[in-house]
N, C-alpha and C positions, 0 to 999 in steps of 0.2 A: 484634731485640735485646731489645725490651721483653718479649716472650713468654719469651725465654731467661732473663732476670733473674727473672721471676715463677716460673719453674720452679725456678730455683736457690734461691729463698727459700721455696719450698713446704715446709710442715712435714710430715714423714713420721710419721704417727701409729703406724705399725707398730714404731717403735723406742723408743717411750716407756718401756715397762717395762724393757727392757734398758738404755736410757740411764740411767734413774734408779738401777738397781742398780749400774751402773758408777760413777756419781757417789758413791753411798753407800760403795762399796768403796774408792774413791780417797780420800775425805775422812774416813771413819770407820774404815777397816780398817787403819790404820797403827799401832795400839796392839799391845802384847804381851799375854800371858796375864794380866798385872797389871791390865789394863783390860778386864774382861769385858763391861761394859755396851755399849760401842760395837761390840764384836765380835758380841754377841747381836743387835743391831739389824740388822747386815748379814746375819747368818745367817737371821733371820726373813724379811727381804726376799727373800733368795735362795730360801727355801722357797716363798714366795708366787709368785714368778716361775716356778719350776720346775713348780708345780702348774698354772699357766696353760698352759704348754707341754704338759704331760701331757694336759690336757683337749682341746687342739687336735689332739693326735696328732703322730707323727713326720712332718715334712715336709721335712727337710733332705736333701741328697744322700746316697745310701747307697753311696758308693764304698768300696773296701776299706780305704783309709787311715783314713777317718773312723770306720768301724765298728770297726777295730782299736783306735783311740784310745778310743772309748766303752767297749769291752770292758775295756781296761786301767784306765780310770777306775772302772768298776763293781767290778773286783777290788780296787782301792785302797780303795773305799768299804766293801767287805766285810771288809777286814783288821782294822780296830778292832772290828768286831762279833764276829769270830771270837775275838779276844783277850779278850773279856769273857764268853765262854760258860763257865759253871762245869764243871769236870772232876772226875771221881771222885778221891778221895785217892790211890789207887794210881798213877794216871796223873800227877797234878799233882806229887806228891813225887818222881817219877822224872825230871822235867824238869831240865835243867842250871841251876844257880844258885839252886835253891829250898831248899837245905838250911837256911839261916839262918831263912827265913820259916817253914819247916815246924817247926823247933825252937821258934820263938816261939809258934806256934799250939799246940804240944804243951804248953809250959810254962804257957800261959794256960788249959789244960784244955778247949780247943775242938776238939781232934783226936778222931776223924777229921772232916774238913771238906772239902766241895767248894770248889774255888778255881779262878779263871780263869787263863789263861796270863799275863795282865798282872799285874805286881806292884803296879801302881797303877791299878786299874780305873776309879776316878773320873776320873783324867786321861785315860785311854784313851777313855772315853765322849765326851769333848769333841772328839776327833779327827774323829768322824763328821760332826757339824754343820759343823766347819771345812772339811772337804772338799766340803761341799755348795755352798759359794760358787763356787770355781773350776769345779766340774763344771757348775753352772748357767750360768755365763758362757761356758763352752765350748759348751754347747748353744745358747745365745743367738747366739753367733758363727756356729755351723754353720748356723743357720736364717736368717742374714742374707744379703741380696743384697750384691753388691760395693759399691754406693752406701751401703747401711746400715753396712757395715763401716767405710767411710771416716768416717761420722758418729760411730760408736763410737770410732774412733781419735782424732778431734778432741776427744771428751770426755776421754779420757785425757791427751792433749797439753795441753788447757786446764787440767786439774787439776795437771799438772806445772808449768805456768807460774805458776799461783796459788801452788803450793807454793814455787816459787823466790822469788817476791816476799815471801812470809811468811818464808822462810829468810833473805833479805837483811835484813829487819826484825829477826830474831832475832840476826843477826850484829852488829847495832848495840849489843848488850849488854843489852837489856831482857828480863828473865825473863817479863814479862807476855805476850809474844807466843808462848810455848811452850804447846802444847795439852796436853802430857802432863808430869806431874811426875816427871821422871826423876832428880832429885837433883843432877845435874851439868849445867851449861849452858855447856859449853866448845866446842860446835859447833852449827851449824844443823841442825834436824831437820824443818822444814816441817810437814807434817801427820802426821809419824811420831813414834814414841817412840825410834826408832833412826836414827842419822845415816847409817849405811851403806845402809839401805833407802831413805832419802830420796834419797841420791846415785844409787842405781840408777834411781829413777823419773826423775831429771833426764837420765840417759844414754838411757833409753828414749824420753823426750820429744824429745831431739835427733833420733833416728832417725825417729820418727813424724812430726814436723813436716816433715822433708825428704821422706819418702815420700808423705805425704798431700798436700803441696803439688803434687807432680808428678802424682799420680794423680787428684786431685779433679776436674779439668776434664773428664775423660773421661765423668763422670756428671753434668755440668752443675751442679756444686755450687759454691757460693761459696768460692773458694780464694785465700789471700793470694799476692801476687807473690813470686818467688824472693828479691827484696831484703827484703821484709817478713819472710819466713820466716827468712832469714839473721839478721835483727835479733832475732827471737824465740829462735833457737838461741844467739845471743851472750848473751842474758839467762840462759839455762840454764847456759852455760859459765861466766859470771861468778859465778853462785850456787854452782857446784859446789865450789870450794876451801873455802868456809865450812863445808861438811859435814865437813871434816877427815878424809876417808876416803882412805887410801893406795891401796886397791884400785880405787876409783872413778877416781882420777887415772891409774892404770896402764891402766884399761880405756877411758879417754877417747878414744884414737885409734881404737878399735874402733867408736865411735859417730860421731866427727867425720869420719873419712875416707869411709865410705860416704855420710854425709849430704852431704858436699861433692860427691862424684861424682854424687849424685842431683840436687842443685840446679843444678849447672853445666850449661847446655844443651849438647847434643852438638855444635852448630855451633862452640862455643868450644874444643872439644878440638883442632881444627886450628890454632888460634892459640897453643897451648901450646908456646912455643919455650923454648930454654935461657935466653934473656934474661928472659922473663916468669917462668920458674920461679925464677931467681935473685932477682928482685925480690920474689916471693912469699915465699921463704925468708928474705930480709932483713927483710921486714915481720913475719914470724912471730917472728924472733929479737928484734926490738925489742919486740914484744908480750910475749914471755916475760921479757925483762929488766925491763919495767915491772911485770909481775905479780910477779916475784921480789922486788921492793922492797916489796910489800904484806906487812903483818904476818900476815894470814890465810894467804897462800900460803906464807910462810916457815915458819909453824908446822906446816903439813901436810907440807912438804918435810923438815923436821927429823925427822919421825917415821920417815922411811926410814932414817935413820942412827942411830936410837936403840938401846936395849937389845934383846936377843933377844925376839922376839914370844912371848907366853905360850902361843899356840896350839901352837907346836912343843914346848912344855914338857909340856902335859897331853895331847896326842894319844896318846903311848904308853900312858897310863892308860886312855884310851878304847878303844884296841885290846885292852888286857887285859880290859876289861869285855865287849867284843864276843866274845872267845874264851870267856869264862865263861858267857855266856847263849846261845851258839849251840846249836842252829840256830833256835830259836823266838823269841829276843829277850826283852827284859824288859818289853815293853809300850809302846805309843805314849804319849808324854807323861811317861815315867818317868825321863828322862835325869838330872834334877837329883839325885834321891834315889839313883839307881844310881851315878852318878859319884862322889858323896860316899863311898860304900862302898869304892870302888876308887882313890880319889885317894891318891897316894903322898905321903909327908912332903916329898919334894924339890919337889913342885909346889904345896904349900900357899901361898896368896897372900892378900892382904887383899881382893882382888876376889872377887865371887861368880860362879861359872861357871853360867850359865843354859843354855847350849847348847854343843855340841862345836865350834862355829865351822867345821863341815864337815858339810853336810847329808847327804852320802853316808855318812859315818861314823856320824852320829847315827841315821839310819834303819837302818843295819846293826845297831846296838846295840838299838834299840827294837823293830824289826820282824823281826830275824833274817834268815835266808836268803831267805824269801819277800819281805820288803820290799826286800832288795838286788836280787832278781831283777826285781821290778816297776820299780825305778829303772833298772836296766840296759835293760830292754825299753822303758821310756819314752824314754831317751836315744837308743836305736837307732831308735825310731819317729820321733822328731823329726829325726834325721839323715836318715832315709829321706824324710821329707816335704820337708826342705830340698833334698835332692838332686833330688827330683821336680820342684820348681818352679824351680830355678835351673840345671839341667843344660842343655847346649847345645841339645838337641832341644826344650826348653821356651822358648827365647828368643823365640819368636814369641807366647808367651802370658803370660809372667811380667810383673809390673808392679813399679814402685818400692816398692809396699806389701809385696810378697814379700821384697824385699831388706831393708827395715826390720824385718820380722818375724823373719827368719832371724838377723840380727845382734843383734837384741834378745834372742832366745832364747839365743844364744851368750854374751852378757854375763851373763845371769842364771845360766846353768849354770857359767860361769867363777867368778863371785862366790860361788856355793854351795860351792866348794872351800875357801874360807877364811871363810865366814860362813853366815848362815841366812836369806837374803832371802825364800825361799818359805815360811818359818814366819810371815810376815806376810800377812794377808788381801789387802792391796792388791797386793803383788807376785805373790802366787799368782793373783790375778785378772788381772793384766797378762799373766802367762805363759799363762793360759788363752786370752786374746784373741789373743795372738801365735800360739799353736799353732793356733787356729781359723782364722787368716788364711792358713795354708799349706794348708788343705783347700779343695776346690772350694766355690764360693759358690752360693747359691740362684739359679736363673734369675730375672731380673726382666722381667716382661712389660709393665711400665708404660713409658710414653714419657718417662721421666725420665733417660735416659742418652743420651750422644752416639751418633750413628749408627755410629761406628767402634769402639765399645766392646762387644765381644762378651762373653757371659757367661763364656767361658773365661778372660777377662782379669780374673779375679775378685777379686783381693785387693789 
């Protein structure tokens, strides 16, 4: 037993670089484009880690799914570079939606002039270093053994718990606990500038704590008991309403139900009788009634019955803009300026529209048909990876970490339909980790795993 505990406490030096990058991405990557300094720190750290892996050479498994994912990421990295390559005037002026810009250049006496596809090349250039962070963390996860992935997962879960504690302090009403000056302090944001992205991290944290708790003992890692894990999950659930995010509350069952299934030992399933189920439902009803009396919960519930959401009002304008600039798009990062050109009088509002609040629509506008194709291929690839690890024939190999990863990916994709979580470095990094966890792990030849934990039980 003493040797077992020493192995559990043994520090794995192989995960230091990746773990530090995960910490930076979690704590400093929650700002938007309005906070470039923290974003630059994370991007520079990612570049350093990626150079380290490049020097070592590719050592991760080369299965077809992993290679397809890497190819897709490389194509995504090339997209902003293609959009800033200057084109001859005859070609550029023939692109859809360039009439106004061509006339402005002509009036300024600068025509003929070579111009790139992007109508905002400076903003498009920022997209390449942004993509560097999730690509690097995906590479880090692919090169990790199953035990190392558990350690990375706990880094993310720990940051989610710290964010929840900070969010509860913010819910107390003090503006001094907010890390970003967002102008309005009506909801908790944790380490983020955006409340919805903070809520997403809490939901992912719920899944990770449950999955990591169940899988950690296979690799002789120090793991909390299911009771302690349930208490940590309860902390995240308590902090969630303070984010005042309707979509997060709607997605909460997608995190809680799998987490409950993972935490409850299989032996207890046989004891699940109608009487026990009734007692559980009654307890849940009491909990909901108590929560409903809270001012924080009441405020977020009131949002469901409020006036028509502005997203549904300006999405038609976004569709009009997409049709104007197809098939090449207006350029990554150009949404704000392009949307203002196409915003109809009926949708003018006192709020400033930074994003389309639908990542799929925004990418279709900025990146055109190529960007939409990459997104479609990415979703299909994630679906194929999820099917591969959770299908019936894989039931002898999949682990609770696979379940947590698949449901976490589903939450992020679902929220991307009405928001832009992946426009934040933190959540893009989380998606990279979750996607990496459904790929085969590196074989671990060290004696730091349990005898029954084969390398195929990898994630």
